[in-house]
VOKEDREN-855522 format. One record per atom (N, C-alpha, C): residue in one letter; x, y, z. Coordinates in steps of 0.02 Angstrom, whole numbers, padded with zeros to 5 digits, always signed. Layout:
AXYZ
...
END
This chain:
M+02291+05916+03816
M+02307+05972+03861
M+02302+05948+03934
T+02349+05972+03976
T+02348+05953+04047
T+02284+05978+04079
E+02254+05936+04121
E+02190+05955+04152
E+02200+06011+04203
A+02146+06048+04215
A+02148+06103+04262
A+02145+06077+04333
M+02189+06103+04376
M+02186+06087+04447
M+02147+06141+04485
I+02157+06205+04465
I+02122+06261+04497
I+02088+06302+04443
A+02026+06321+04454
A+01991+06366+04408
A+01955+06419+04448
C+01969+06481+04434
C+01933+06538+04463
C+01890+06569+04408
K+01826+06575+04422
K+01779+06600+04372
K+01742+06660+04400
G+01757+06719+04372
G+01723+06780+04391
G+01728+06795+04465
V+01788+06787+04494
V+01796+06795+04566
V+01804+06869+04584
H+01760+06892+04629
H+01763+06959+04657
H+01770+06954+04733
K+01806+07002+04762
K+01812+07006+04834
K+01809+07079+04855
Y+01762+07093+04900
Y+01754+07160+04928
Y+01771+07160+05002
Y+01806+07212+05024
Y+01813+07227+05095
Y+01778+07294+05106
G+01714+07290+05124
G+01675+07352+05128
G+01669+07381+05058
D+01692+07443+05049
D+01689+07476+04983
D+01750+07460+04941
Y+01800+07428+04970
Y+01862+07415+04934
Y+01855+07352+04891
H+01867+07358+04827
H+01859+07304+04779
H+01928+07271+04769
A+01943+07219+04807
A+02010+07189+04808
A+02023+07144+04748
L+01973+07105+04727
L+01978+07062+04669
L+01922+07079+04621
R+01938+07089+04557
R+01890+07116+04510
R+01879+07070+04451
G+01840+07018+04462
G+01821+06973+04408
G+01879+06930+04383
I+01911+06895+04429
I+01968+06853+04410
I+01945+06790+04374
D+01969+06780+04314
D+01960+06718+04276
D+02029+06687+04265
L+02038+06627+04292
L+02105+06599+04294
L+02102+06523+04297
T+02144+06489+04257
T+02150+06417+04260
T+02222+06399+04273
I+02234+06358+04323
I+02301+06334+04340
I+02303+06259+04329
R+02351+06236+04291
R+02353+06166+04269
R+02381+06120+04324
A+02362+06058+04320
A+02388+06008+04366
A+02463+06000+04355
G+02502+05999+04409
G+02574+05990+04404
G+02612+06051+04381
E+02581+06109+04382
E+02612+06170+04358
E+02642+06210+04416
F+02699+06243+04402
F+02726+06292+04449
F+02702+06360+04425
F+02654+06388+04461
F+02619+06448+04440
F+02633+06504+04489
S+02644+06565+04464
S+02658+06622+04508
S+02607+06677+04499
L+02588+06708+04554
L+02549+06769+04555
L+02597+06825+04572
L+02608+06871+04526
L+02659+06922+04532
L+02627+06991+04528
G+02650+07036+04570
G+02625+07104+04567
G+02651+07145+04626
P+02640+07211+04624
P+02662+07254+04680
P+02618+07243+04741
S+02640+07270+04797
S+02601+07265+04859
S+02532+07295+04849
G+02481+07260+04874
G+02413+07285+04870
G+02377+07270+04805
C+02407+07229+04761
C+02375+07215+04696
C+02323+07160+04700
G+02319+07122+04757
G+02269+07070+04764
G+02295+07000+04759
K+02360+06991+04750
K+02387+06923+04739
K+02381+06879+04801
T+02396+06906+04860
T+02388+06867+04921
T+02315+06854+04937
T+02272+06902+04923
T+02200+06892+04932
T+02175+06835+04888
L+02198+06833+04826
L+02178+06779+04781
L+02204+06711+04807
L+02265+06710+04831
L+02292+06647+04859
L+02251+06624+04918
R+02231+06671+04961
R+02192+06653+05021
R+02121+06631+05003
T+02094+06655+04948
T+02028+06631+04927
T+02033+06559+04902
I+02089+06542+04869
I+02099+06473+04847
I+02107+06428+04907
A+02143+06452+04958
A+02154+06412+05018
A+02092+06406+05061
G+02045+06452+05054
G+01985+06451+05095
G+01989+06495+05156
F+02043+06534+05163
F+02050+06580+05219
F+02009+06643+05210
E+01989+06657+05148
E+01946+06714+05133
E+01886+06690+05093
D+01827+06714+05112
D+01767+06701+05071
D+01767+06748+05011
I+01740+06724+04956
I+01734+06767+04898
I+01665+06801+04898
S+01662+06861+04870
S+01600+06899+04868
S+01557+06877+04809
Q+01590+06853+04756
Q+01554+06832+04696
Q+01600+06787+04656
G+01570+06739+04620
G+01609+06695+04577
G+01617+06625+04605
V+01661+06586+04574
V+01670+06516+04592
V+01745+06500+04592
V+01766+06460+04643
V+01833+06432+04644
V+01826+06356+04643
L+01856+06325+04593
L+01855+06252+04586
L+01925+06225+04597
I+01931+06171+04634
I+01994+06135+04642
I+01982+06063+04623
D+02020+06040+04573
D+02013+05972+04546
D+01940+05958+04526
G+01909+06010+04497
G+01841+06002+04472
G+01786+06010+04522
R+01802+06021+04586
R+01752+06026+04639
R+01744+06097+04661
D+01681+06120+04666
D+01666+06187+04690
D+01684+06192+04764
M+01726+06242+04781
M+01749+06251+04849
M+01706+06298+04890
G+01648+06318+04863
G+01607+06368+04897
G+01588+06352+04968
E+01573+06289+04982
E+01552+06269+05050
E+01606+06227+05086
V+01666+06225+05057
V+01719+06183+05086
V+01765+06226+05129
P+01770+06213+05194
P+01814+06253+05237
P+01888+06240+05221
A+01931+06285+05245
A+02002+06281+05229
A+02033+06215+05248
N+02014+06188+05306
N+02046+06126+05330
N+02021+06063+05294
K+01972+06071+05250
K+01947+06014+05211
K+01967+06019+05137
R+02001+06071+05118
R+02021+06079+05048
R+02086+06040+05035
P+02096+06017+04972
P+02156+05978+04956
P+02217+06023+04944
T+02226+06072+04990
T+02280+06120+04984
T+02317+06124+05050
N+02377+06149+05048
N+02414+06167+05108
N+02455+06228+05091
M+02470+06269+05142
M+02503+06332+05131
M+02568+06338+05171
V+02619+06366+05139
V+02681+06385+05173
V+02681+06461+05178
F+02681+06486+05240
F+02675+06558+05251
F+02743+06592+05249
Q+02741+06658+05241
Q+02801+06698+05239
Q+02842+06691+05303
S+02809+06683+05360
S+02843+06679+05424
S+02864+06607+05442
Y+02844+06558+05400
Y+02857+06487+05409
Y+02816+06457+05466
A+02801+06496+05520
A+02761+06472+05577
A+02789+06408+05607
I+02855+06406+05616
I+02888+06349+05648
I+02883+06357+05724
F+02867+06302+05759
F+02863+06304+05832
F+02933+06294+05862
P+02962+06345+05894
P+03031+06341+05916
P+03042+06291+05973
H+02989+06275+06012
H+02996+06230+06068
H+02991+06156+06048
L+02977+06143+05984
L+02972+06074+05959
L+03033+06056+05918
T+03046+05992+05912
T+03100+05968+05868
T+03078+05974+05796
V+03124+05963+05751
V+03109+05964+05680
V+03055+05912+05664
A+03064+05851+05688
A+03016+05798+05675
A+02948+05814+05703
E+02945+05844+05762
E+02881+05861+05793
E+02846+05916+05753
N+02885+05963+05727
N+02855+06015+05684
N+02825+05985+05621
V+02862+05940+05589
V+02839+05910+05527
V+02777+05866+05540
A+02776+05832+05598
A+02721+05787+05614
A+02659+05823+05640
F+02664+05889+05649
F+02608+05925+05680
F+02543+05916+05642
G+02548+05915+05575
G+02487+05908+05535
G+02456+05839+05538
L+02493+05790+05566
L+02468+05722+05571
L+02437+05706+05639
R+02429+05757+05681
R+02407+05743+05749
R+02338+05711+05753
R+02296+05721+05702
R+02229+05690+05701
R+02227+05630+05654
D+02283+05613+05626
D+02286+05556+05580
D+02282+05491+05620
P+02238+05443+05601
P+02228+05382+05640
P+02283+05329+05630
R+02331+05342+05588
R+02383+05292+05574
R+02425+05278+05636
P+02454+05219+05641
P+02498+05202+05697
P+02558+05249+05700
K+02589+05255+05758
K+02646+05300+05768
K+02704+05283+05721
A+02715+05219+05711
A+02771+05198+05668
A+02761+05223+05596
D+02698+05220+05573
D+02683+05244+05505
D+02693+05320+05500
K+02672+05355+05553
K+02681+05428+05554
K+02755+05446+05554
A+02794+05410+05593
A+02866+05422+05597
A+02899+05410+05529
A+02877+05359+05494
A+02904+05345+05427
A+02885+05400+05379
A+02824+05427+05385
A+02802+05482+05342
A+02844+05544+05355
V+02860+05557+05419
V+02902+05614+05436
V+02971+05608+05405
E+03001+05549+05410
E+03067+05538+05381
E+03066+05546+05305
E+03012+05522+05274
E+03006+05529+05202
E+03001+05603+05182
A+02962+05642+05220
A+02953+05713+05205
A+03019+05751+05215
L+03055+05734+05268
L+03119+05768+05280
L+03170+05751+05226
A+03171+05689+05204
A+03217+05669+05150
A+03200+05706+05086
M+03135+05718+05075
M+03112+05751+05015
M+03139+05822+05010
V+03146+05855+05067
V+03170+05925+05067
V+03243+05931+05086
G+03279+05875+05086
G+03351+05876+05100
G+03370+05883+05172
L+03326+05861+05219
L+03341+05865+05291
L+03341+05797+05323
K+03361+05746+05287
K+03365+05679+05316
K+03413+05679+05375
G+03391+05651+05432
G+03432+05648+05492
G+03427+05708+05537
Y+03385+05757+05519
Y+03377+05817+05559
Y+03319+05813+05609
G+03284+05756+05611
G+03222+05752+05649
G+03229+05769+05722
A+03285+05751+05755
A+03293+05762+05827
A+03319+05831+05843
R+03337+05870+05793
R+03367+05936+05806
R+03314+05985+05829
S+03333+06031+05874
S+03286+06083+05898
S+03272+06133+05842
A+03210+06152+05835
A+03191+06197+05781
A+03225+06265+05788
H+03237+06288+05850
H+03266+06355+05859
H+03340+06356+05838
A+03371+06298+05828
A+03441+06295+05808
A+03450+06294+05733
L+03396+06300+05695
L+03400+06296+05622
L+03415+06364+05590
S+03447+06362+05532
S+03457+06423+05492
S+03391+06441+05458
G+03390+06501+05426
G+03329+06522+05392
G+03310+06475+05336
G+03359+06452+05298
G+03344+06406+05243
G+03319+06339+05268
Q+03346+06315+05325
Q+03323+06252+05354
Q+03253+06258+05381
R+03236+06314+05412
R+03167+06324+05436
R+03118+06324+05378
Q+03139+06354+05322
Q+03096+06355+05264
Q+03083+06284+05239
R+03134+06242+05241
R+03126+06173+05219
R+03081+06133+05267
V+03086+06147+05332
V+03042+06114+05380
V+02970+06133+05366
A+02958+06197+05351
A+02889+06219+05335
A+02864+06183+05273
L+02907+06174+05223
L+02888+06137+05163
L+02872+06064+05179
A+02915+06033+05220
A+02903+05962+05237
A+02837+05954+05275
R+02822+06000+05320
R+02760+05997+05358
R+02699+06004+05312
A+02706+06044+05260
A+02650+06052+05213
A+02644+05992+05167
L+02700+05964+05146
L+02699+05908+05098
L+02681+05842+05130
I+02688+05834+05195
I+02675+05770+05228
I+02601+05751+05222
L+02558+05801+05213
L+02487+05788+05207
L+02467+05771+05135
K+02517+05771+05091
K+02507+05754+05020
K+02449+05793+04988
P+02454+05859+04990
P+02401+05900+04959
P+02405+05897+04883
K+02350+05913+04851
K+02350+05918+04778
K+02380+05984+04755
V+02376+06034+04800
V+02402+06101+04784
V+02442+06126+04843
L+02503+06151+04830
L+02543+06184+04882
L+02543+06259+04867
L+02521+06299+04916
L+02516+06371+04909
L+02574+06403+04948
L+02611+06447+04914
L+02672+06476+04942
L+02664+06552+04945
D+02659+06579+05005
D+02649+06651+05014
D+02715+06685+05029
E+02750+06707+04977
E+02816+06739+04981
E+02862+06702+05030
P+02874+06638+05020
P+02911+06598+05069
P+02985+06613+05073
L+03012+06649+05024
L+03085+06661+05023
L+03104+06732+05042
S+03055+06773+05058
S+03069+06845+05068
S+03113+06859+05128
A+03115+06814+05177
A+03155+06827+05238
A+03228+06804+05230
L+03245+06773+05174
L+03312+06746+05165
L+03358+06797+05132
D+03424+06791+05146
D+03471+06834+05111
D+03476+06812+05038
R+03509+06854+04997
R+03506+06844+04925
R+03535+06776+04904
K+03593+06757+04932
K+03624+06694+04913
K+03580+06635+04931
M+03554+06634+04992
M+03510+06580+05014
M+03445+06580+04973
R+03421+06639+04957
R+03359+06644+04917
R+03368+06611+04849
E+03425+06625+04817
E+03438+06596+04751
E+03446+06520+04756
Q+03478+06496+04809
Q+03485+06424+04819
Q+03417+06391+04829
M+03374+06423+04869
M+03308+06394+04883
M+03262+06397+04823
Q+03272+06446+04779
Q+03233+06447+04717
Q+03246+06384+04677
V+03309+06366+04670
V+03327+06305+04633
V+03299+06244+04669
E+03304+06243+04736
E+03280+06185+04775
E+03204+06177+04766
L+03168+06233+04766
L+03095+06229+04757
L+03077+06203+04688
I+03113+06225+04637
I+03100+06200+04569
I+03110+06125+04567
K+03166+06101+04595
K+03180+06029+04596
K+03127+05991+04635
L+03107+06019+04692
L+03058+05987+04735
L+02991+05981+04699
Q+02970+06034+04665
Q+02906+06033+04630
Q+02907+05980+04575
R+02961+05974+04540
R+02966+05922+04488
R+02965+05853+04519
Q+02997+05846+04578
Q+03000+05782+04611
Q+02932+05758+04636
V+02895+05802+04669
V+02831+05781+04697
V+02774+05785+04646
G+02782+05827+04595
G+02735+05828+04540
G+02668+05860+04554
I+02661+05896+04610
I+02597+05927+04625
I+02598+06000+04602
T+02540+06032+04603
T+02533+06101+04582
T+02560+06148+04636
F+02606+06192+04617
F+02631+06244+04662
F+02604+06311+04639
V+02578+06350+04686
V+02556+06418+04671
V+02594+06465+04717
L+02636+06508+04687
L+02681+06553+04724
L+02656+06624+04719
V+02654+06659+04775
V+02642+06731+04776
V+02708+06766+04787
T+02725+06814+04745
T+02787+06851+04753
T+02780+06920+04722
H+02820+06968+04748
H+02825+07034+04716
H+02892+07040+04680
D+02932+06987+04682
D+02999+06987+04653
D+02995+06961+04581
Q+03006+07006+04533
Q+02999+06987+04462
Q+03049+06933+04443
E+03111+06940+04465
E+03162+06891+04447
E+03145+06822+04474
E+03120+06820+04536
E+03100+06756+04566
E+03045+06722+04525
A+02996+06760+04505
A+02941+06732+04465
A+02967+06706+04398
L+03010+06744+04365
L+03036+06724+04300
L+03078+06660+04305
V+03117+06654+04358
V+03161+06596+04367
V+03121+06533+04382
M+03069+06537+04423
M+03038+06478+04451
M+02976+06453+04415
S+02944+06494+04375
S+02875+06479+04354
S+02870+06448+04284
D+02819+06406+04277
D+02798+06384+04211
D+02756+06439+04178
R+02712+06469+04217
R+02672+06527+04194
R+02665+06576+04251
I+02652+06639+04232
I+02648+06694+04280
I+02586+06736+04265
A+02548+06753+04317
A+02494+06801+04310
A+02517+06867+04343
V+02523+06919+04303
V+02542+06985+04329
V+02479+07022+04348
M+02476+07046+04411
M+02415+07078+04436
M+02427+07151+04454
F+02378+07192+04438
F+02376+07262+04459
F+02305+07277+04482
E+02298+07306+04541
E+02233+07332+04565
E+02177+07281+04559
G+02191+07218+04580
G+02139+07167+04582
G+02122+07134+04517
E+02161+07148+04464
E+02148+07118+04399
E+02211+07086+04371
I+02203+07037+04327
I+02260+07006+04293
I+02274+07046+04229
A+02334+07076+04226
A+02353+07116+04168
A+02379+07073+04112
Q+02415+07019+04130
Q+02441+06972+04079
Q+02455+06905+04112
L+02438+06851+04078
L+02453+06783+04100
L+02491+06749+04044
D+02555+06731+04058
D+02597+06704+04005
D+02656+06667+04035
G+02693+06633+03992
G+02755+06602+04013
G+02808+06655+04024
P+02862+06639+04061
P+02913+06689+04077
P+02944+06723+04016
E+02961+06684+03965
E+02995+06712+03907
E+02949+06760+03869
A+02886+06739+03859
A+02838+06782+03823
A+02824+06845+03863
L+02818+06838+03929
L+02803+06895+03972
L+02859+06947+03969
Y+02920+06923+03967
Y+02978+06968+03967
Y+02989+06999+03898
A+02985+06958+03847
A+03000+06982+03779
A+02942+07019+03746
R+02880+06998+03762
R+02822+07028+03729
R+02769+07046+03781
P+02783+07095+03824
P+02733+07117+03873
P+02671+07144+03839
A+02612+07129+03868
A+02549+07147+03836
A+02535+07222+03841
T+02560+07254+03893
T+02549+07325+03904
T+02613+07358+03927
R+02615+07424+03921
R+02675+07460+03944
R+02683+07452+04020
R+02628+07449+04056
R+02633+07442+04128
R+02666+07376+04148
V+02648+07322+04113
V+02680+07258+04125
V+02754+07262+04108
A+02770+07293+04050
A+02839+07300+04029
A+02881+07338+04080
D+02852+07389+04108
D+02887+07432+04157
D+02897+07395+04223
F+02852+07349+04239
F+02856+07312+04302
F+02905+07254+04299
I+02907+07220+04241
I+02950+07161+04233
I+03019+07183+04210
G+03068+07181+04254
G+03136+07199+04235
G+03143+07273+04217
V+03191+07288+04174
V+03205+07356+04152
V+03185+07362+04079
M+03149+07414+04063
M+03129+07427+03993
M+03143+07500+03978
N+03178+07513+03923
N+03188+07581+03899
N+03129+07602+03855
F+03112+07666+03857
F+03057+07692+03816
F+03079+07754+03777
L+03062+07754+03713
L+03076+07811+03670
L+03012+07829+03632
P+02999+07895+03622
P+02939+07914+03585
P+02943+07893+03512
A+02885+07880+03483
A+02882+07858+03413
A+02825+07893+03377
R+02831+07895+03311
R+02778+07923+03269
R+02759+07870+03217
I+02695+07854+03212
I+02672+07805+03163
I+02668+07839+03095
L+02705+07811+03047
L+02708+07839+02980
L+02657+07807+02933
S+02650+07741+02938
S+02603+07706+02894
S+02587+07638+02923
E+02531+07610+02900
E+02510+07543+02921
E+02487+07504+02861
S+02506+07441+02859
S+02482+07396+02807
S+02464+07330+02840
A+02444+07281+02802
A+02421+07218+02830
A+02476+07186+02872
G+02466+07185+02937
G+02512+07150+02982
G+02575+07187+03001
T+02587+07248+02976
T+02648+07285+02993
T+02632+07359+03005
V+02676+07391+03045
V+02671+07462+03058
V+02741+07492+03048
T+02744+07547+03011
T+02807+07583+03002
T+02808+07643+03048
V+02861+07648+03089
V+02865+07701+03138
V+02932+07737+03132
E+02932+07799+03154
E+02994+07836+03163
E+03007+07838+03238
V+03066+07817+03259
V+03083+07812+03330
V+03136+07864+03346
A+03125+07903+03398
A+03173+07953+03418
A+03240+07921+03434
G+03292+07943+03398
G+03359+07917+03411
G+03376+07854+03372
L+03327+07820+03343
L+03340+07758+03307
L+03322+07763+03233
G+03276+07808+03216
G+03257+07816+03146
G+03196+07776+03127
Q+03189+07762+03064
Q+03129+07729+03037
Q+03137+07654+03039
V+03082+07619+03059
V+03084+07547+03064
V+03014+07519+03052
E+03012+07460+03022
E+02948+07425+03009
E+02942+07367+03059
L+02885+07364+03093
L+02874+07314+03145
L+02814+07270+03129
P+02819+07205+03139
P+02762+07160+03129
P+02713+07165+03186
E+02653+07139+03175
E+02599+07143+03224
E+02617+07112+03291
R+02658+07058+03290
R+02675+07024+03353
R+02717+07067+03400
Q+02745+07122+03373
Q+02786+07166+03415
Q+02748+07230+03435
I+02682+07226+03434
I+02640+07284+03451
I+02599+07267+03513
S+02602+07311+03564
S+02565+07302+03626
S+02527+07366+03642
R+02491+07364+03699
R+02449+07420+03718
R+02488+07471+03759
A+02475+07534+03746
A+02506+07588+03784
A+02465+07601+03848
D+02492+07644+03891
D+02454+07666+03950
D+02412+07726+03932
P+02354+07733+03965
P+02309+07790+03948
P+02343+07858+03957
E+02391+07863+04004
E+02423+07928+04017
E+02479+07944+03968
D+02497+07897+03924
D+02550+07911+03875
D+02527+07965+03826
D+02575+08008+03807
D+02560+08061+03759
D+02550+08034+03689
G+02581+07979+03674
G+02577+07950+03607
G+02612+07883+03605
P+02622+07856+03546
P+02656+07791+03541
P+02726+07793+03570
M+02747+07736+03600
M+02814+07730+03628
M+02844+07664+03604
I+02910+07666+03595
I+02949+07605+03580
I+02986+07584+03643
G+02981+07519+03659
G+03017+07492+03716
G+03068+07440+03695
F+03123+07436+03733
F+03173+07383+03721
F+03211+07370+03786
R+03235+07308+03793
R+03271+07287+03853
R+03345+07307+03847
P+03378+07319+03904
P+03449+07341+03903
P+03496+07292+03869
E+03482+07227+03875
E+03529+07177+03848
E+03518+07163+03774
T+03466+07193+03743
T+03452+07178+03673
T+03490+07222+03624
M+03528+07271+03650
M+03568+07313+03607
M+03642+07306+03626
T+03685+07320+03579
T+03757+07308+03589
T+03796+07372+03584
L+03834+07386+03636
L+03879+07444+03636
L+03943+07425+03600
L+03958+07460+03547
L+04017+07444+03507
L+04079+07479+03536
G+04131+07441+03547
G+04192+07468+03576
G+04228+07513+03526
P+04277+07551+03551
P+04315+07597+03507
P+04354+07561+03453
T+04368+07496+03463
T+04406+07459+03413
T+04362+07426+03360
A+04296+07430+03369
A+04250+07399+03320
A+04250+07440+03256
T+04272+07409+03202
T+04277+07446+03139
T+04222+07429+03089
H+04194+07370+03094
H+04142+07350+03047
H+04075+07382+03066
S+04042+07412+03017
S+03977+07442+03030
S+03924+07388+03036
Q+03874+07401+03076
Q+03818+07354+03087
Q+03758+07376+03045
P+03712+07329+03031
P+03653+07347+02991
P+03614+07405+03020
R+03608+07407+03087
R+03573+07461+03120
R+03618+07490+03174
E+03635+07553+03168
E+03679+07586+03216
E+03652+07655+03233
T+03669+07678+03293
T+03656+07748+03311
T+03713+07772+03355
N+03725+07836+03355
N+03778+07865+03396
N+03750+07889+03462
A+03793+07889+03513
A+03771+07907+03580
A+03829+07932+03622
S+03812+07965+03678
S+03861+07986+03727
S+03848+07949+03792
I+03901+07930+03827
I+03895+07893+03889
I+03890+07941+03948
D+03834+07938+03983
D+03822+07982+04041
D+03844+07951+04106
E+03837+07885+04112
E+03853+07852+04175
E+03874+07780+04161
V+03919+07753+04203
V+03942+07684+04198
V+03938+07653+04267
V+03904+07596+04273
V+03899+07560+04336
V+03925+07489+04325
Y+03979+07472+04361
Y+04012+07407+04353
Y+03987+07359+04406
Y+03963+07299+04385
Y+03936+07249+04430
Y+03976+07184+04430
G+04037+07185+04404
G+04076+07123+04402
G+04063+07085+04338
D+04008+07048+04336
D+03993+07010+04275
D+03961+07054+04222
M+03930+07109+04242
M+03897+07153+04195
M+03918+07225+04207
T+03915+07266+04154
T+03922+07338+04160
T+03860+07370+04130
Y+03831+07419+04167
Y+03772+07455+04143
Y+03792+07525+04123
Y+03770+07545+04063
Y+03784+07610+04036
Y+03720+07650+04028
D+03720+07713+04052
D+03667+07760+04037
D+03689+07803+03979
L+03651+07801+03925
L+03671+07835+03863
L+03620+07889+03843
R+03645+07940+03809
R+03602+07988+03775
R+03610+07977+03700
L+03556+07952+03669
L+03558+07939+03597
L+03553+08004+03558
D+03592+08011+03506
D+03586+08070+03463
D+03516+08071+03433
G+03481+08126+03441
G+03414+08133+03412
G+03359+08103+03454
A+03374+08082+03516
A+03322+08052+03558
A+03267+08101+03578
D+03282+08167+03572
D+03234+08218+03590
D+03199+08249+03530
Q+03208+08217+03471
Q+03184+08250+03410
Q+03108+08250+03402
L+03073+08205+03435
L+03000+08202+03426
L+02962+08243+03478
D+02985+08245+03539
D+02948+08282+03590
D+02991+08331+03630
G+03054+08338+03612
G+03098+08386+03646
G+03123+08364+03713
K+03109+08301+03734
K+03131+08277+03799
K+03192+08232+03791
A+03243+08245+03830
A+03303+08204+03829
A+03292+08142+03873
R+03290+08084+03842
R+03277+08022+03879
R+03339+07978+03878
P+03375+07971+03934
P+03431+07924+03935
P+03405+07853+03932
V+03445+07809+03902
V+03428+07738+03898
V+03482+07699+03933
R+03464+07640+03959
R+03511+07597+03994
R+03527+07536+03952
I+03591+07523+03944
I+03615+07465+03906
I+03659+07423+03952
S+03651+07357+03948
S+03692+07312+03989
S+03738+07272+03943
M+03800+07265+03964
M+03850+07227+03926
M+03885+07178+03973
R+03889+07115+03952
R+03924+07065+03992
R+03999+07076+03985
N+04033+07071+04042
N+04105+07084+04043
N+04145+07022+04024
V+04143+07005+03960
V+04181+06948+03936
V+04254+06968+03928
F+04298+06918+03925
F+04369+06930+03920
F+04385+06970+03856
G+04425+07022+03865
G+04445+07062+03808
G+04401+07122+03794
R+04344+07128+03828
R+04299+07185+03817
R+04313+07238+03870
D+04335+07296+03849
D+04351+07350+03895
D+04287+07386+03918
V+04289+07411+03979
V+04234+07452+04004
V+04244+07524+03979
Q+04195+07551+03945
Q+04201+07618+03918
Q+04189+07670+03973
E+04214+07730+03963
E+04215+07781+04015
E+04159+07832+04005
V+04141+07864+04061
V+04091+07918+04060
V+04117+07976+04016
G+04072+08004+03976
G+04089+08061+03935
G+04113+08045+03865
T+04125+07981+03851
T+04149+07963+03784
T+04092+07956+03735
R+04109+07965+03671
R+04061+07953+03618
R+04066+07879+03599
T+04009+07850+03581
T+04008+07779+03565
T+03956+07764+03512
R+03952+07702+03491
R+03903+07679+03442
R+03862+07622+03472
L+03800+07620+03453
L+03754+07570+03479
L+03723+07532+03421
A+03732+07466+03421
A+03703+07423+03369
A+03638+07393+03395
W+03587+07389+03351
W+03522+07363+03373
W+03487+07328+03316
S+03436+07290+03335
S+03396+07253+03287
S+03322+07269+03295
P+03285+07276+03241
P+03212+07290+03247
P+03175+07236+03286
G+03202+07175+03287
G+03169+07121+03324
G+03168+07130+03398
S+03209+07176+03425
S+03211+07188+03497
S+03161+07241+03519
L+03127+07272+03472
L+03083+07328+03489
L+03010+07305+03499
V+02976+07340+03545
V+02904+07330+03555
V+02871+07399+03549
L+02819+07403+03508
L+02781+07465+03500
L+02721+07464+03546
F+02716+07515+03589
F+02658+07524+03633
F+02616+07580+03604
R+02555+07563+03584
R+02514+07613+03550
R+02441+07612+03576
END
């Protein structure tokens, strides 16, 4: 198993009476791209700052590369941080910005200059050293901030929502660039983000946080397909929910009746925890896991249900349908529309609002929250 680079053990943080971090136990592996994901105020940035040494912890231990960081100030830790604002000095050149962290380094000027060129090449800015920082685009400023952090060769690079100021196209490009860069340099990256898609795209593992606690720590695929709680499922992407009634239980399986879908048997691996405020068991499924059958589809599917189309939203590559499943209100009397996404492949017509349609589904796409 890959050795741990960061370990948080029973970490608590109080701001007066406010309990910002509540017993965080977390291990981040060496060379891992790790993300802290959650809504605003969940504690993810506070946790990042405790790792960096910018915040003292109220209780617990933070270890980096096996060493207790309790008495180690921020400037002595084997970490460096890229902030949301980038903190680029506009009056300096690109090279001077990147070299700023080396100002106390005893190496000769020629060696420092070589290190600057190496760092700029690493982030795809070779030859930009003499350019004024104020003349850079948002994506280029982000790369300068990365080069300035990497020139010190930290064991851990901490990223505090570094892409949030970029437009969507540049953001997507920089996500790919960061993935490539992390693989190239081979050091541990820890990213803070509130963007679920960004975390899923970039991370080896993700810790989802709510109210100062880790709700689930898993790889992107497991987190998306098998959320541990309904709250995690609701936060990560889009999840439809339908009421369910548990009919029977046997070793490793549960048989449920699902509003609008009928009776189905689910294995233990497809069962997660419900929220305390839920009235009863709920079935969840992702929009892309079900198939809307076109009017020309004649062959029946193993599992089908009938529905009416309430709304159609066309996105070019995808079309999203809001459907009312026949019988979706049979368990609690509430009409719950569900959202289905269909890729617009050649030959597939977009169905219209108000039409009757059929929906094919598989028990393997369902998660029971109980």
